[in-house]
N, C-alpha and C positions, 0 to 999 in steps of 0.2 A: 615760558616753560623751562624747567631745569632739566638738563640731560646729565646723567651720571652712569658710570659703569657699576657692575654688580659689586665689586670690591669696595668702591667708594661709597655706594649706597649702604653697605653693611657698616662701614666705618663711621658714616655721618648720619645714621638712621634717625636719631632723635632730632638733629637739626633739620633734616629734610622733612620729618613729620611736622615740625613747627611751621615750615614753609607751606606745607599742604594745608594746615589748619588756617593759614592766612589767605588761602585761595589759590596758591600756585599749583601747577601740575608738575610731577616728577616723571620723566621718561627714563626707564632703565635700559641701558645698552649692554649687549652681551657679546663676548668673543673678541677676537682680533679685529674683525670687521666692524665691531661696535654696532651690531644690528639691534634696532629697537625691538624689545620683546614684551615690555609691560609699561603701563602708565598707572601712577598713583594719583588720585584726585580726591578732593573733599566730597563727602556724601552730602547730597542735597536733602535738606530736611523737608519732609512732606508737609504741605499746608492743608488746612482744613478746607474742603471744598463745599461750597454752598450749592445745593442741587435745587433748581427751580427758582422762579422769581418770587414766589410767595413764602419763602422761608421765614418763619417767625410771624407771619401774618395769618395764614390759614392752616387748618389742620383737618384731619379726617379720623373717623372712628370705624373700626371693622367689627361688625357683629359676628358672633359665633367664631371668633378667632380667625376670621378671613376665609372660612370654609364656604365653598359654593358648590352647587350641583353642576353636573355636566351640562344640563339644559341652560342654566344661567350663564355658564362659561361660553357656550356656543351662541347665546343670544336667542335661543329658541323659546324662552318663556315670554319674550316680548311679542313674538309672532302670534301666539295664542290669544293675547289680550286685545 
C-alpha cells in the first residue's frame, strides 16, 4: 500500500492512478498528524454468476406469462384434486 499526503497525491495523481490500475492501494493522509482519511483502490470487475447447477442443461416455460391464481399460489388447487 502506498501512503501519500493530499498535496503529494494532487501532484502525482496520474502516476498514482497508474499504480492503482496495477493493483496497488493508495492511502491518502491529511494534516500535520498525517491521519489516514481515504483509500483509492482498483474497482473489482463483476463476474457473470451461474445460478443453479442445470444452467444450459435444463429450461422451463411459463404459460400465460407466469400469471397464476391465488389458489394456485397457495397450493389450494391441489387440495381439491
